[in-house]
C-alpha positions as YAML, in Angstrom:
chain: A
units: angstrom
residues:
- id: 1
  name: MET
  ca: [-137.59, -41.93, 56.69]
- id: 2
  name: LYS
  ca: [-138.62, -38.60, 57.59]
- id: 3
  name: ILE
  ca: [-138.42, -39.73, 61.26]
- id: 4
  name: ARG
  ca: [-134.90, -41.14, 60.65]
- id: 5
  name: ARG
  ca: [-133.84, -37.51, 59.43]
- id: 6
  name: ARG
  ca: [-135.12, -35.72, 62.31]
- id: 7
  name: ASN
  ca: [-133.23, -37.50, 64.69]
- id: 8
  name: ILE
  ca: [-130.03, -36.87, 62.54]
- id: 9
  name: ILE
  ca: [-128.16, -34.87, 64.66]
- id: 10
  name: GLY
  ca: [-128.37, -36.77, 67.46]
- id: 11
  name: LEU
  ca: [-127.43, -40.10, 65.53]
- id: 12
  name: LEU
  ca: [-124.41, -38.37, 64.05]
- id: 13
  name: LEU
  ca: [-123.14, -37.41, 67.34]
- id: 14
  name: SER
  ca: [-123.43, -41.19, 68.70]
- id: 15
  name: LEU
  ca: [-121.55, -42.16, 65.20]
- id: 16
  name: MET
  ca: [-118.72, -39.75, 66.25]
- id: 17
  name: LEU
  ca: [-118.40, -40.94, 69.42]
- id: 18
  name: LEU
  ca: [-118.11, -44.50, 68.32]
- id: 19
  name: LEU
  ca: [-115.56, -43.88, 65.47]
- id: 20
  name: CYS
  ca: [-113.67, -41.77, 68.14]
- id: 21
  name: GLY
  ca: [-113.44, -44.93, 70.03]
- id: 22
  name: CYS
  ca: [-111.57, -46.57, 67.39]
- id: 23
  name: GLY
  ca: [-108.12, -46.36, 66.48]
- id: 24
  name: GLU
  ca: [-106.70, -45.53, 62.45]
- id: 25
  name: GLU
  ca: [-104.80, -49.05, 62.64]
- id: 26
  name: GLN
  ca: [-107.96, -50.68, 62.77]
- id: 27
  name: GLY
  ca: [-109.41, -48.79, 59.62]
- id: 28
  name: THR
  ca: [-112.50, -47.63, 60.83]
- id: 29
  name: THR
  ca: [-112.23, -43.96, 60.89]
- id: 30
  name: GLY
  ca: [-114.31, -42.55, 58.15]
- id: 31
  name: ALA
  ca: [-113.76, -39.09, 56.39]
- id: 32
  name: ILE
  ca: [-116.91, -37.56, 58.40]
- id: 33
  name: ASP
  ca: [-118.38, -34.04, 57.31]
- id: 34
  name: HIS
  ca: [-118.42, -32.24, 60.65]
- id: 35
  name: LYS
  ca: [-120.85, -29.22, 59.11]
- id: 36
  name: THR
  ca: [-124.01, -28.85, 60.83]
- id: 37
  name: PRO
  ca: [-126.62, -31.01, 59.01]
- id: 38
  name: VAL
  ca: [-130.00, -29.34, 57.88]
- id: 39
  name: ASN
  ca: [-132.64, -30.62, 60.56]
- id: 40
  name: ASP
  ca: [-135.78, -29.58, 58.53]
- id: 41
  name: GLY
  ca: [-136.99, -32.80, 57.91]
- id: 42
  name: GLY
  ca: [-136.08, -32.69, 54.20]
- id: 43
  name: THR
  ca: [-132.19, -33.73, 54.25]
- id: 44
  name: ILE
  ca: [-131.39, -37.11, 52.72]
- id: 45
  name: VAL
  ca: [-128.89, -38.83, 54.87]
- id: 46
  name: VAL
  ca: [-126.66, -41.10, 52.75]
- id: 47
  name: GLY
  ca: [-123.66, -43.41, 54.20]
- id: 48
  name: VAL
  ca: [-120.84, -44.47, 51.44]
- id: 49
  name: SER
  ca: [-118.54, -46.99, 52.52]
- id: 50
  name: GLN
  ca: [-115.17, -46.75, 50.16]
- id: 51
  name: VAL
  ca: [-113.17, -49.39, 49.04]
- id: 52
  name: GLY
  ca: [-110.06, -47.11, 49.89]
- id: 53
  name: SER
  ca: [-107.48, -44.80, 48.30]
- id: 54
  name: GLU
  ca: [-105.27, -47.14, 46.36]
- id: 55
  name: SER
  ca: [-105.43, -45.34, 43.01]
- id: 56
  name: VAL
  ca: [-105.87, -41.99, 41.50]
- id: 57
  name: TRP
  ca: [-108.99, -43.37, 40.10]
- id: 58
  name: ARG
  ca: [-110.44, -44.40, 43.44]
- id: 59
  name: SER
  ca: [-109.76, -40.96, 44.75]
- id: 60
  name: ALA
  ca: [-111.28, -39.27, 42.03]
- id: 61
  name: ASN
  ca: [-114.64, -41.84, 42.71]
- id: 62
  name: SER
  ca: [-114.61, -40.72, 46.09]
- id: 63
  name: LYS
  ca: [-114.20, -36.77, 45.16]
- id: 64
  name: SER
  ca: [-117.28, -37.70, 42.51]
- id: 65
  name: VAL
  ca: [-119.31, -38.80, 45.33]
- id: 66
  name: GLN
  ca: [-118.44, -36.14, 47.73]
- id: 67
  name: GLU
  ca: [-119.34, -33.32, 45.44]
- id: 68
  name: VAL
  ca: [-122.79, -34.29, 44.96]
- id: 69
  name: PHE
  ca: [-123.72, -35.50, 48.20]
- id: 70
  name: THR
  ca: [-123.62, -31.87, 49.54]
- id: 71
  name: LYS
  ca: [-125.89, -29.86, 52.10]
- id: 72
  name: GLU
  ca: [-126.34, -27.52, 49.33]
- id: 73
  name: ASN
  ca: [-127.73, -30.17, 47.30]
- id: 74
  name: GLY
  ca: [-129.93, -31.51, 50.28]
- id: 75
  name: TYR
  ca: [-127.84, -34.10, 51.42]
- id: 76
  name: TYR
  ca: [-125.96, -35.45, 54.72]
- id: 77
  name: LEU
  ca: [-123.03, -37.63, 54.04]
- id: 78
  name: ILE
  ca: [-121.30, -39.98, 55.85]
- id: 79
  name: PHE
  ca: [-118.07, -40.88, 54.16]
- id: 80
  name: ASP
  ca: [-115.95, -44.19, 55.26]
- id: 81
  name: ASN
  ca: [-112.63, -45.45, 53.95]
- id: 82
  name: ALA
  ca: [-112.56, -48.95, 54.52]
- id: 83
  name: ARG
  ca: [-108.77, -49.05, 53.52]
- id: 84
  name: GLN
  ca: [-109.08, -52.31, 51.32]
- id: 85
  name: LYS
  ca: [-110.42, -54.38, 54.38]
- id: 86
  name: GLN
  ca: [-114.14, -55.96, 54.16]
- id: 87
  name: GLU
  ca: [-114.09, -56.16, 58.03]
- id: 88
  name: ASN
  ca: [-113.65, -52.46, 57.76]
- id: 89
  name: GLN
  ca: [-116.79, -52.16, 55.46]
- id: 90
  name: VAL
  ca: [-118.93, -54.32, 57.11]
- id: 91
  name: LYS
  ca: [-118.22, -52.56, 60.26]
- id: 92
  name: ALA
  ca: [-118.79, -49.04, 58.49]
- id: 93
  name: ILE
  ca: [-122.42, -50.40, 57.35]
- id: 94
  name: ARG
  ca: [-123.51, -51.54, 60.62]
- id: 95
  name: ASN
  ca: [-123.06, -47.85, 61.89]
- id: 96
  name: PHE
  ca: [-124.78, -46.81, 59.06]
- id: 97
  name: ILE
  ca: [-128.05, -49.15, 60.08]
- id: 98
  name: SER
  ca: [-127.53, -47.78, 63.74]
- id: 99
  name: LEU
  ca: [-128.11, -44.57, 62.74]
- id: 100
  name: GLN
  ca: [-130.73, -45.30, 60.34]
- id: 101
  name: VAL
  ca: [-129.58, -43.33, 57.19]
- id: 102
  name: ASP
  ca: [-131.66, -43.03, 54.65]
- id: 103
  name: TYR
  ca: [-129.59, -44.94, 52.21]
- id: 104
  name: ILE
  ca: [-126.35, -47.26, 52.14]
- id: 105
  name: VAL
  ca: [-123.85, -46.86, 49.35]
- id: 106
  name: PHE
  ca: [-120.86, -48.88, 49.19]
- id: 107
  name: SER
  ca: [-118.20, -50.51, 46.81]
- id: 108
  name: PRO
  ca: [-117.61, -53.81, 48.00]
- id: 109
  name: ILE
  ca: [-114.09, -55.11, 48.22]
- id: 110
  name: THR
  ca: [-114.87, -58.57, 47.29]
- id: 111
  name: GLU
  ca: [-118.07, -60.35, 45.67]
- id: 112
  name: ASP
  ca: [-118.58, -62.53, 48.23]
- id: 113
  name: GLY
  ca: [-119.18, -62.33, 52.43]
- id: 114
  name: TRP
  ca: [-122.15, -59.98, 52.68]
- id: 115
  name: GLU
  ca: [-124.87, -62.06, 53.33]
- id: 116
  name: THR
  ca: [-125.53, -61.14, 57.02]
- id: 117
  name: VAL
  ca: [-124.74, -57.33, 57.01]
- id: 118
  name: LEU
  ca: [-127.18, -57.09, 53.82]
- id: 119
  name: LYS
  ca: [-129.99, -58.82, 55.48]
- id: 120
  name: GLU
  ca: [-129.73, -56.60, 58.70]
- id: 121
  name: ALA
  ca: [-129.79, -53.54, 56.26]
- id: 122
  name: LYS
  ca: [-132.81, -55.16, 54.65]
- id: 123
  name: ASP
  ca: [-134.74, -55.91, 58.02]
- id: 124
  name: ALA
  ca: [-134.00, -52.02, 59.00]
- id: 125
  name: GLY
  ca: [-135.83, -51.00, 55.63]
- id: 126
  name: ILE
  ca: [-132.39, -48.87, 54.28]
- id: 127
  name: PRO
  ca: [-131.89, -49.28, 50.57]
- id: 128
  name: VAL
  ca: [-128.35, -50.46, 49.72]
- id: 129
  name: ILE
  ca: [-127.10, -49.28, 46.47]
- id: 130
  name: LEU
  ca: [-123.90, -50.77, 44.73]
- id: 131
  name: MET
  ca: [-121.17, -48.33, 43.47]
- id: 132
  name: ASP
  ca: [-118.61, -49.75, 41.04]
- id: 133
  name: ARG
  ca: [-118.11, -53.04, 42.23]
- id: 134
  name: LYS
  ca: [-120.51, -55.93, 42.28]
- id: 135
  name: LEU
  ca: [-121.67, -58.86, 44.17]
- id: 136
  name: GLU
  ca: [-122.36, -62.41, 43.57]
- id: 137
  name: ASN
  ca: [-125.85, -63.33, 41.89]
- id: 138
  name: LYS
  ca: [-127.13, -64.64, 45.37]
- id: 139
  name: TYR
  ca: [-126.98, -61.28, 46.58]
- id: 140
  name: ASP
  ca: [-129.46, -59.69, 44.11]
- id: 141
  name: GLY
  ca: [-132.49, -59.99, 46.24]
- id: 142
  name: LEU
  ca: [-130.40, -57.76, 49.07]
- id: 143
  name: TYR
  ca: [-129.55, -54.57, 47.12]
- id: 144
  name: THR
  ca: [-131.58, -52.28, 45.43]
- id: 145
  name: THR
  ca: [-129.29, -51.36, 42.57]
- id: 146
  name: TRP
  ca: [-125.90, -50.90, 41.40]
- id: 147
  name: VAL
  ca: [-124.26, -48.00, 39.43]
- id: 148
  name: GLY
  ca: [-120.50, -48.54, 37.67]
- id: 149
  name: SER
  ca: [-119.20, -49.41, 34.84]
- id: 150
  name: ASP
  ca: [-119.05, -52.71, 32.53]
- id: 151
  name: PHE
  ca: [-115.97, -54.25, 33.29]
- id: 152
  name: TYR
  ca: [-116.95, -57.52, 31.35]
- id: 153
  name: GLY
  ca: [-117.66, -55.02, 28.28]
- id: 154
  name: GLU
  ca: [-114.17, -53.28, 29.28]
- id: 155
  name: GLY
  ca: [-112.24, -56.53, 28.91]
- id: 156
  name: VAL
  ca: [-113.84, -57.53, 25.59]
- id: 157
  name: LYS
  ca: [-113.13, -53.74, 24.15]
- id: 158
  name: ALA
  ca: [-109.28, -54.49, 25.02]
- id: 159
  name: GLY
  ca: [-109.45, -57.47, 23.43]
- id: 160
  name: ARG
  ca: [-111.05, -56.35, 20.33]
- id: 161
  name: TRP
  ca: [-108.66, -53.56, 19.85]
- id: 162
  name: LEU
  ca: [-105.93, -55.93, 19.87]
- id: 163
  name: GLU
  ca: [-107.43, -58.14, 17.41]
- id: 164
  name: ASP
  ca: [-107.59, -54.89, 15.00]
- id: 165
  name: TYR
  ca: [-104.34, -53.87, 16.25]
- id: 166
  name: LEU
  ca: [-102.40, -57.34, 15.26]
- id: 167
  name: GLY
  ca: [-104.32, -58.00, 12.35]
- id: 168
  name: ASP
  ca: [-103.43, -61.34, 10.32]
- id: 169
  name: LYS
  ca: [-100.38, -61.91, 12.24]
- id: 170
  name: THR
  ca: [-100.43, -65.82, 12.68]
- id: 171
  name: GLU
  ca: [-97.12, -66.27, 14.60]
- id: 172
  name: GLN
  ca: [-97.74, -66.65, 18.70]
- id: 173
  name: VAL
  ca: [-98.20, -63.68, 20.63]
- id: 174
  name: ASN
  ca: [-96.88, -63.57, 24.07]
- id: 175
  name: MET
  ca: [-98.96, -61.99, 26.64]
- id: 176
  name: VAL
  ca: [-99.21, -61.43, 30.63]
- id: 177
  name: VAL
  ca: [-102.08, -60.04, 32.54]
- id: 178
  name: LEU
  ca: [-101.32, -57.71, 35.88]
- id: 179
  name: LYS
  ca: [-104.77, -58.54, 37.86]
- id: 180
  name: GLY
  ca: [-106.28, -56.20, 40.41]
- id: 181
  name: THR
  ca: [-107.29, -57.30, 43.54]
- id: 182
  name: LYS
  ca: [-108.39, -60.97, 44.24]
- id: 183
  name: GLY
  ca: [-112.31, -61.33, 44.29]
- id: 184
  name: ALA
  ca: [-113.25, -58.00, 42.95]
- id: 185
  name: SER
  ca: [-115.90, -57.71, 40.18]
- id: 186
  name: SER
  ca: [-113.46, -55.37, 38.30]
- id: 187
  name: MET
  ca: [-110.53, -57.80, 38.10]
- id: 188
  name: ILE
  ca: [-113.25, -60.71, 37.69]
- id: 189
  name: GLY
  ca: [-115.20, -58.60, 34.75]
- id: 190
  name: ARG
  ca: [-111.80, -57.60, 33.12]
- id: 191
  name: THR
  ca: [-109.84, -60.88, 33.09]
- id: 192
  name: LYS
  ca: [-113.16, -62.83, 31.90]
- id: 193
  name: GLY
  ca: [-113.86, -60.44, 28.97]
- id: 194
  name: PHE
  ca: [-110.21, -60.36, 27.53]
- id: 195
  name: GLN
  ca: [-110.06, -64.22, 28.23]
- id: 196
  name: ASP
  ca: [-112.94, -64.61, 26.20]
- id: 197
  name: VAL
  ca: [-111.81, -62.75, 23.26]
- id: 198
  name: ALA
  ca: [-108.21, -64.32, 23.83]
- id: 199
  name: LYS
  ca: [-110.12, -67.98, 23.20]
- id: 200
  name: GLU
  ca: [-110.85, -67.13, 19.79]
- id: 201
  name: HIS
  ca: [-107.36, -66.49, 18.75]
- id: 202
  name: SER
  ca: [-105.25, -70.02, 18.98]
- id: 203
  name: ASN
  ca: [-101.91, -67.62, 18.40]
- id: 204
  name: TRP
  ca: [-102.22, -65.67, 21.58]
- id: 205
  name: LYS
  ca: [-100.63, -67.13, 24.66]
- id: 206
  name: ILE
  ca: [-101.61, -65.84, 28.12]
- id: 207
  name: LEU
  ca: [-98.32, -66.74, 29.58]
- id: 208
  name: GLU
  ca: [-99.13, -65.63, 33.63]
- id: 209
  name: GLU
  ca: [-101.90, -63.70, 35.00]
- id: 210
  name: ALA
  ca: [-99.88, -62.14, 38.04]
- id: 211
  name: ASP
  ca: [-102.39, -60.89, 41.12]
- id: 212
  name: ALA
  ca: [-100.94, -57.12, 41.37]
- id: 213
  name: ASP
  ca: [-103.55, -55.54, 43.44]
- id: 214
  name: TYR
  ca: [-104.16, -52.41, 41.52]
- id: 215
  name: THR
  ca: [-101.32, -50.55, 43.27]
- id: 216
  name: THR
  ca: [-98.15, -49.00, 41.52]
- id: 217
  name: ALA
  ca: [-95.93, -50.75, 43.62]
- id: 218
  name: LYS
  ca: [-97.30, -54.16, 43.27]
- id: 219
  name: GLY
  ca: [-97.61, -53.75, 39.35]
- id: 220
  name: GLU
  ca: [-93.78, -52.91, 39.50]
- id: 221
  name: GLU
  ca: [-92.66, -55.85, 41.49]
- id: 222
  name: GLU
  ca: [-94.79, -58.51, 39.43]
- id: 223
  name: MET
  ca: [-93.68, -56.83, 36.12]
- id: 224
  name: GLU
  ca: [-90.15, -57.28, 37.53]
- id: 225
  name: ARG
  ca: [-90.73, -60.97, 37.91]
- id: 226
  name: LEU
  ca: [-92.75, -61.56, 34.82]
- id: 227
  name: LEU
  ca: [-89.56, -59.98, 32.41]
- id: 228
  name: LYS
  ca: [-87.02, -62.75, 34.03]
- id: 229
  name: THR
  ca: [-89.51, -65.57, 34.11]
- id: 230
  name: TYR
  ca: [-90.54, -64.81, 30.00]
- id: 231
  name: PRO
  ca: [-88.10, -63.26, 28.24]
- id: 232
  name: ASP
  ca: [-90.34, -62.48, 24.97]
- id: 233
  name: ILE
  ca: [-93.51, -61.05, 26.31]
- id: 234
  name: ASP
  ca: [-95.20, -59.36, 23.19]
- id: 235
  name: VAL
  ca: [-98.06, -57.28, 25.02]
- id: 236
  name: LEU
  ca: [-98.90, -56.34, 28.43]
- id: 237
  name: VAL
  ca: [-102.38, -56.35, 29.81]
- id: 238
  name: SER
  ca: [-102.57, -54.33, 32.97]
- id: 239
  name: GLN
  ca: [-106.01, -53.77, 34.99]
- id: 240
  name: ASN
  ca: [-105.44, -50.45, 36.21]
- id: 241
  name: ASP
  ca: [-103.26, -47.27, 35.41]
- id: 242
  name: ASP
  ca: [-101.50, -47.51, 38.67]
- id: 243
  name: MET
  ca: [-100.18, -51.20, 37.89]
- id: 244
  name: THR
  ca: [-99.27, -50.07, 34.38]
- id: 245
  name: PHE
  ca: [-97.05, -47.27, 36.00]
- id: 246
  name: GLY
  ca: [-95.08, -49.51, 38.00]
- id: 247
  name: ALA
  ca: [-94.81, -51.98, 34.91]
- id: 248
  name: LEU
  ca: [-93.79, -49.50, 32.96]
- id: 249
  name: LYS
  ca: [-90.68, -48.53, 35.46]
- id: 250
  name: ALA
  ca: [-89.74, -52.22, 35.46]
- id: 251
  name: ILE
  ca: [-89.91, -52.57, 31.44]
- id: 252
  name: SER
  ca: [-87.63, -49.70, 31.41]
- id: 253
  name: ALA
  ca: [-85.59, -51.09, 33.91]
- id: 254
  name: ALA
  ca: [-85.07, -53.98, 32.11]
- id: 255
  name: GLY
  ca: [-84.03, -52.12, 29.07]
- id: 256
  name: LYS
  ca: [-86.92, -53.02, 26.90]
- id: 257
  name: SER
  ca: [-89.68, -50.23, 25.08]
- id: 258
  name: THR
  ca: [-93.02, -50.03, 24.75]
- id: 259
  name: GLY
  ca: [-96.39, -48.80, 23.23]
- id: 260
  name: VAL
  ca: [-95.90, -47.52, 19.10]
- id: 261
  name: GLY
  ca: [-92.98, -49.06, 17.95]
- id: 262
  name: GLY
  ca: [-91.87, -50.93, 21.19]
- id: 263
  name: GLU
  ca: [-90.94, -54.32, 21.84]
- id: 264
  name: ILE
  ca: [-93.92, -54.80, 24.31]
- id: 265
  name: THR
  ca: [-97.51, -53.54, 23.38]
- id: 266
  name: VAL
  ca: [-99.20, -52.02, 26.35]
- id: 267
  name: ILE
  ca: [-103.09, -52.16, 27.19]
- id: 268
  name: SER
  ca: [-104.21, -50.45, 30.61]
- id: 269
  name: PHE
  ca: [-107.50, -49.73, 32.14]
- id: 270
  name: ASP
  ca: [-109.11, -46.67, 34.10]
- id: 271
  name: ALA
  ca: [-107.77, -43.79, 31.43]
- id: 272
  name: VAL
  ca: [-106.63, -41.40, 34.53]
- id: 273
  name: LYS
  ca: [-104.77, -38.04, 32.75]
- id: 274
  name: ARG
  ca: [-101.36, -39.32, 33.79]
- id: 275
  name: ALA
  ca: [-101.73, -42.74, 31.68]
- id: 276
  name: LEU
  ca: [-103.64, -40.78, 28.79]
- id: 277
  name: GLU
  ca: [-100.52, -38.29, 28.61]
- id: 278
  name: LEU
  ca: [-98.67, -41.60, 27.98]
- id: 279
  name: VAL
  ca: [-101.00, -42.58, 25.40]
- id: 280
  name: GLU
  ca: [-100.23, -39.60, 23.55]
- id: 281
  name: LYS
  ca: [-96.73, -40.06, 23.59]
- id: 282
  name: GLY
  ca: [-96.93, -43.51, 22.23]
- id: 283
  name: VAL
  ca: [-95.65, -44.86, 25.34]
- id: 284
  name: ILE
  ca: [-99.20, -46.68, 25.87]
- id: 285
  name: ASN
  ca: [-100.86, -47.96, 23.07]
- id: 286
  name: LEU
  ca: [-104.52, -48.22, 24.46]
- id: 287
  name: ASP
  ca: [-106.50, -47.39, 27.61]
- id: 288
  name: VAL
  ca: [-110.20, -48.31, 28.43]
- id: 289
  name: GLU
  ca: [-111.70, -45.64, 30.30]
- id: 290
  name: CYS
  ca: [-113.53, -46.95, 33.58]
- id: 291
  name: ASN
  ca: [-115.50, -43.63, 34.63]
- id: 292
  name: PRO
  ca: [-115.20, -42.81, 38.07]
- id: 293
  name: ASN
  ca: [-117.56, -39.82, 37.78]
- id: 294
  name: GLN
  ca: [-120.61, -42.18, 39.46]
- id: 295
  name: GLY
  ca: [-121.76, -39.53, 42.01]
- id: 296
  name: GLU
  ca: [-124.48, -37.65, 39.84]
- id: 297
  name: LYS
  ca: [-125.68, -41.33, 38.53]
- id: 298
  name: LEU
  ca: [-126.09, -42.28, 42.38]
- id: 299
  name: ALA
  ca: [-128.05, -39.04, 43.01]
- id: 300
  name: GLU
  ca: [-130.34, -39.71, 39.99]
- id: 301
  name: VAL
  ca: [-130.86, -43.17, 41.44]
- id: 302
  name: ILE
  ca: [-131.76, -41.73, 44.84]
- id: 303
  name: THR
  ca: [-133.75, -38.89, 43.36]
- id: 304
  name: ARG
  ca: [-135.74, -41.95, 41.52]
- id: 305
  name: LEU
  ca: [-136.38, -43.86, 44.79]
- id: 306
  name: GLU
  ca: [-137.54, -40.69, 46.71]
- id: 307
  name: LYS
  ca: [-140.36, -40.35, 44.02]
- id: 308
  name: LYS
  ca: [-141.02, -44.22, 44.36]
- id: 309
  name: GLN
  ca: [-140.37, -44.75, 40.62]
- id: 310
  name: ASN
  ca: [-139.23, -48.05, 38.99]
- id: 311
  name: ILE
  ca: [-135.49, -48.61, 39.41]
- id: 312
  name: GLU
  ca: [-133.29, -51.03, 37.22]
- id: 313
  name: LYS
  ca: [-131.14, -53.26, 38.48]
- id: 314
  name: ALA
  ca: [-128.09, -51.61, 37.16]
- id: 315
  name: TYR
  ca: [-127.07, -48.48, 35.65]
- id: 316
  name: TYR
  ca: [-123.82, -47.97, 33.76]
- id: 317
  name: VAL
  ca: [-121.58, -44.83, 33.13]
- id: 318
  name: ASP
  ca: [-120.63, -43.92, 29.71]
- id: 319
  name: GLU
  ca: [-117.27, -45.10, 28.80]
- id: 320
  name: MET
  ca: [-114.45, -44.82, 26.00]
- id: 321
  name: ILE
  ca: [-111.32, -46.22, 24.90]
- id: 322
  name: PHE
  ca: [-108.04, -43.83, 24.00]
- id: 323
  name: THR
  ca: [-105.31, -44.64, 21.48]
- id: 324
  name: PRO
  ca: [-102.83, -42.23, 20.71]
- id: 325
  name: GLU
  ca: [-104.63, -40.84, 17.26]
- id: 326
  name: LYS
  ca: [-107.33, -39.10, 19.13]
- id: 327
  name: VAL
  ca: [-106.52, -39.10, 23.22]
- id: 328
  name: GLY
  ca: [-105.53, -35.30, 22.93]
- id: 329
  name: LEU
  ca: [-108.69, -34.09, 22.22]
- id: 330
  name: TYR
  ca: [-109.54, -35.59, 25.91]
- id: 331
  name: ILE
  ca: [-106.51, -34.97, 28.16]
- id: 332
  name: LYS
  ca: [-106.98, -31.47, 29.02]
- id: 333
  name: ASP
  ca: [-110.67, -32.06, 30.17]
- id: 334
  name: ARG
  ca: [-109.57, -34.71, 32.12]
- id: 335
  name: THR
  ca: [-109.86, -33.83, 35.83]
- id: 336
  name: TYR
  ca: [-108.44, -36.97, 37.43]
...
C-alpha cells in the first residue's frame, strides 16, 4: 500500500483525465475532492462509489463519508455518484482499481451482477468494503466486510410495532406496501422482515406490494393508483421517507386522513428530520430509523485493517424506532 500512496498524485491526475472525457449523461463523473493530497506515504486513499442522491437519507449518508475521509484525518477521498446505474458503479470501481487505491467502498445498487469486477479488485489486492446495501451470499469471498443497517430487523421492528398497535383486533386489516429499488438489499430485507411478521396474523392482508423506487414522485404516483384500486386501505408500509412524502400527498388529495386517529395507519422507514416532524404531528404513526451516519464506522474498520486486526463480516450501526410519544426528544438533534 505504501507504493500505491506515493504514486497518488500521478494516479489522481490520470483519473481526472479519464473522468473529464466522460459526459454527465453517462453518470460517470464522480464528485472528486481536488485538494492536493498529502504525499508523505501515510495518506490512505479511499475510492467510494455511492448509489446516487435519490433521497434525503442518501445525501446524509454521502455527507457522513465525506466528513470522515478528509485530508485532516489522513485520507484522500475519491467520491463517485453512480446515479442509480449499476454500469456506472462497475466503471467507477474499475477506475479505482486502475488507480490502485488502498480501499474501495461502495453501496451496491443491486445484490447481483458484481462477480467480475469484484474478482478484479481481489486480484489487485484491494480490500472492498460494502456500505449500506448487501450482496448475494455467493459474493462472500469477494469482499472484506460490510457496514450498515439491519434491514431485515427493520422490517421485523415495523411488524412487531403494528402487532402491539392493533392489539386484539380480529377483523381483516388491509395493507399496501411501497417498496424501494428492485433488487436492493434494503428493499429485500425490509420486505421479508415485515412479511415474516405478517404471516403470523391470519387477519393481516397485504393487498399489493408496489415498486416505487425510493422516490417521492413514484411514491405519490403508486399511492394514487393503489387508492383507486383498493378503496379500503387500513395500513400503508412505505419503505423510505421520500416515498412516504409522496404517498401522503396522494392520500390527502383523495380526501383521506392518516396517522393518529386517521383512516390509514402509516409506517415509514429512515427517520429523516422532516419525517420525524410528521411523526410528532401524528401524521405518521411509526418511523423506523435507518442510520445514514456510517462514515465513522467505515473509518473504524479501515483502521483495524491498517493495523492488521481481525475483521468481522458485518458491522451494524445503532438504530431506533420513533412514535409520536417520544419523537420530540430527538428532532432538534437530527442533522438530516
